[in-house]
Steps between C-alpha positions, in 0.01 A plus 500: 500500500357848443700744293556870539586598145501379145852364537352238733691586815335374822315742721443501878177396669203723575305222671423732790271690263372237259368144508700202391532480127484873435768602246767691684708800418805678634428723797781726384631578155620187325871489582575347162405816309712810448287806425576659166327733256649325201406786267448873511214521250166323479177522311292428811608505864261320735534602864395221736549124493172363629289270288346792304831660406660170408194407292534826306867431436411149381229620262699791355801280438292215357335746260844587369577829673873542545667662798244426769654556843337428835643654816411357842628666817507178702421170330230361279165452683603729788213710632157344455551223246701257714242461778181510287240224533517456123131472414403486133149542363319560174238699691489876521188711565607743229503427129840583360708349779354157422727507194803574717416214736440257213829583331692460826360153565563379145857631520565335836374168366776486239779697669679198646516333162633819340763589760584172670422659838233336715227744607297297750169567325191330646164529322231335713247770413336747735155554647351823629242423765161672510326480835241777456231548231653834399834330447326251270369798302856629476615166361223512238606856418859384458396203287347720231814715500715189451286326239647686203856432617679179399597382850288250691281610789201317647230572755480172694260348752581432866518130413769566240686726744508219753612248240795721407585599860373223730640659818255794499225561752208534258253662742529847343608417145238609242712487183854513368674682219744250357801571281681187374869564444539736795749416769833620635861528395826544688591869455874451536516217246276696263729801516809285450342336195416841353855613576641193325286579199598867504869412499445235234357766268773753573382718789750599767392471865730685737487475877577627753502834320310785660368789295607816680370768264321556169573787262281575200683635196369752251467234230265293718760241602603428858815480703465229764751555777630208709803451728660308212452772241241653270285328240344709227157362408241571237231431759472391860234284661433524873412151626642562847210371715484678832815694402304653211438820693873553549563459128217739418630763741826511306311669215247695704211252494300383800374158402189411704612163636523386860627180668240285673561223755363173364509182706443138413518194719637154420403187691676175563376180338124453526412126487178560305694700241774241477242229437362673190589357161484831314605851599227719642390801294578841640197639680409860564246538777380847406285560807787380720744716295782249460655263247605144580703248304682175550870528587653153470302296756389805696308817430593861436251778553518878491242756605424852387417686819247781516627852447473558874731207581743490207840660534684738270873554509441871455832599656663379178299758308620790710850377592581262215563127505773414754839464330589137444143371531448222249442150631367593842152437639287686750419360840184290475182599684256211532271702726429734210375215282345275764139555390599391148677194633182411686293551184735269311472239776122512476504459120780240499460316835822295465686825569388484863742215566779633277819651637621833365868457417563831321348843481638713219446876529652703221452822307293513185436819306158654454377782284190696606262288289685166540594494129860545382632791293629384163620701203673826403469793739361833386731797531826301501635374169591132470425423863284191546366331809374159605439554870236464772443126461298349781485178296830506316533126444188458286561833326871458429483289185219691332629845594848413375353407163259797493772757574746336265249517214420861580867603511579324173184586305438854623145432618336278761407155366154532654303733722617507860423857601411393854876444552608829344741669743357830381165429667659663803623857527604773740177447692621152603658597830675271747199528731266400221724209399510368857125532551420327171759226550341417836159488339614301196680240709204464736260479203694221327207261526197724523216467251572703188183665373430687179557873540715434806611792712765497775521791739834499682720800433215704353464774415848571368632850455368477142140615540297709259388849589149362564594217734416674827173627355382164367654237730195460725253504212621200304683170488852579390722280286878495489664589169880539482513678835186707439161471665222516241123466558361163389140580592310752712270456800142616538264470795392139539805350328708234669829686509860384511702227335296178482688259274315214333516268199144606425319832471549687822427833668631717215278344231190720535688825577709450184175462305386827650822672389469347155152650470631834628750526214263369234209727595648804674863592571771350719844597629791260548849552645750386236809649665692167511551513122866509399564835332806606299594810305720449194643796310798588285613522141472123450177443692284435192763272351533306827127445544455409134753221554365391841131486414308297242247782459564831327622793706201720590491857374523799733185516709414137429516175693509135404540153647840358410683175566867428551585162352794270556721383211296177494183703456362459852314782677749639750281795600193709420511874555289807429712744301418873470703764315439804719735740320717448191750232600371475861299193595321360802502121527260326740508137607342281767615527860666159504695573182659833590869408535458189285413726206739781592796257501411378149477859370824608667688203358380584149614862547852381586508233229389740227687806627181709497522861621206513737419579860274269699335608822301267724205707624313215668525615861461872432191478283146410601233373259122516522271323257156649437266283295135465410236671284510814718882525516515787248213683666674489840848596382370780276382682813862526615670637188458754224654255252254351254462129588245426228552200277581725206765692694648230727487177305560146620875426545595867512708654778544856614604717791221687673383622838218349701388723786830685448702177543740415218437160345602307194172356378480198271166401357526129567348260749564131567128478578421549130260778596526875442787604723824678569817418688623807687872515576603753761739576784450253784459786748198623300315168514268581791406843365437362152297206632288724722437745216383219270280342767343835585438578133333164445244506780211572264607213273521256792879457482663229712816293541585172334792260542716263303262201529230691313763627256595141421138400438453802273815440295415132451156582363667736250744229392803696624810289557720529808877468504605212724181311416404500132848605392847454644836347411321172419275647234536682170272792413340324205363207702397750769282689251711815505546534124345848503790627714776329298605692188704251301505741206652795684849591372677461837655162570349459845618223730324173416376617158689239299382216724139619493497504122623141507235400756229660289623322188514159671158545663390488862469179700279645772286805550350707778122456514216660694278271705173517686454238772197349670614493865337519842679674789852489360663703224817452295796717585765364263732198466215247512500194275284510186359162389365355177390140445647388830843656447666818624561711189582845638479741789316812604701819546257715698134502589222668691125510544331712233253725677328581170465143363449354850745218432872431521739626236858395423784523253672173410766362269384204293629320186419686180268221380283550810494880492191574290205697638234260625750227598388315814766441766521441874688687772599324821421690821535342847491146371202545269493558124266781398371541144652790308439653159729710283322824415577797279686765693436739655196422710439873546608757241732778617365853530699632198365214287143557618532870427640435152221253415242740633629775273482266202139426585424869522661564161301217343171652613352695202 
């Protein structure tokens, strides 16, 4: 008999919605529970009792945190969890989320033994079906990205696909991507097992208790208001599913999540399925855009409709979720998914004779980019989120552990910036969220290419001052709401976005832009940079504690890194002291609020007297680089820009063509150059003045693809690739920027000294590769003697050496210059050699060496 709560009381039937054998739950609140707060203080209050929230409660309590309280307005699993299809997979096209998936599966395997609660976990494996040559390329691309991870993944032949799933029509099957250990789990039973564990370790799960208001206190704690009273909490975590927006609105936040209608269909017994001796693996027919698995002796399959056909529940965004909604479903609409049903029937012919006994149509929550938002929220102290889960069942275990570790240790256990809630901002409007959710849902099974771009909802309101001027002249890329030129068009170019796993239409134009910067002078729009001003009596003291580098003097600039207590690289910023005690900090576009949150938290923790202003949207940035950069800019100012007067890594205020700019002599190209910070409204005038002044020198535009090729040749690292929360600065080759001998006790200093004393286990190396029409881009497997021994972090074609170039992490014993390795690209291992970096000397280094040569001449 199914049960409705941990006390084991029987629950009523929901057979009208689910097939025989599905674990059942109460359609109303369990009558055997009396809601109670139990306490008026808690360390952590979790708002929402779906599988993610309950998993967090379980992990916090198991780790020993006292006073963990979960509040659920209805009952556990209400919302999206209870009707989920429950798919579990090791696969993820990204890198970091593979760890989340792997942890979840390993946890679910042992949860029944730990808690005594059955979870209904089936692990027949899963197969992704390739039925086009390009899809086979994608599988090869994914194989190299999985090779350096511990979980199993195999590219299998059509014959092996048929052996594992004998009911397939093999006419179109070219290959399969097979993950042993994948499968499906019952979401209700999973949540109940996590709840049993949470209670076992001391957490308190209260339901039905609705949160009616949230009040932040001056000391950073929270008052959580409910009809039963107020709980004072050290922190709150929003895990409220499609109610997350309502919780956010209580404190003035507009979380970009939106409910989506998702349907799946369950059949009656299929004789051919019943006759099988082993359970069928889950299949994902990617061209057909559906998943299919065995459900007892029948089949269950669910499609992801195109963005034109899918349905949003957008009224909930504007009007709120209807009061009392919890265990309800939407009315099914088979007409909307009929083409996918037909595709499934063609791929699995036994479906043609099967009877549909249930169609489940329920709300799931989507974020704009399909990924959840996980972590602390910038601008609101001690407010955390774990929301926007389109795939909450496979994420629940791993995210619960990840967040628990972060809360308890004060830093994320590994890099997962793609889930940072602070990747969104004020530019993420409801209209944008809806447009992107439609696109993301419809693109669930499309081919994922390197350098992928998606165009729904663009441009946002967050455009640079040059957007209208440049938008028809280039291929734009999307960066944290901004549009930024990737590469520029010339007559004869094949224009537009042409994705490929191999060199495509941008390859030659990027070479042209590379040559432009190396031989003449180029201009690039860098406005998406995150830009902060920090000033106040404690500004120097704050930055000396935050950064591993020394604090630059007035008029100077340096590259500085914020480290975590465990010595990982949390961020890289350019720091300039413009006036005594007044600094400008610059970071990458995707790190803006990620970095700002870290700085703000340190200000509060240390009681520093400073003011921080985010200037990102008000300030434009132009980069001017190349051997003629000085010659062009000198025409526009009376300031002396000579090397003697305006040295490398100096900053100053000046006027160019009567436009006020803060000029920093620095360039990520490694060539002679300046970054020019100015009012956004002056961008067009400044750009036009520079372009007019540079006509004689042959000035032209360049984009971020050429910038990447240039920085790689100079051996410049990139945050998020060569360094992140998975790496320490010593193994990343950043020793020059880490001043272990400076007096200030900067964050991570103690740990770094220990790491240095113990010695490194791996090291970042610089590789050249012998390839053909494919180049590394990062996260590919590195091989030696038939074994995967490391991974690339970024890569590009070198337009000077005429071969591919990459950074990679390898064991210290294989890190010497001259070491021969292999890098896997699209199913083939290419020979690679570790070389001395950089491939091309930077302009300041070349100038310095040239002067030495001059001095040595008698």
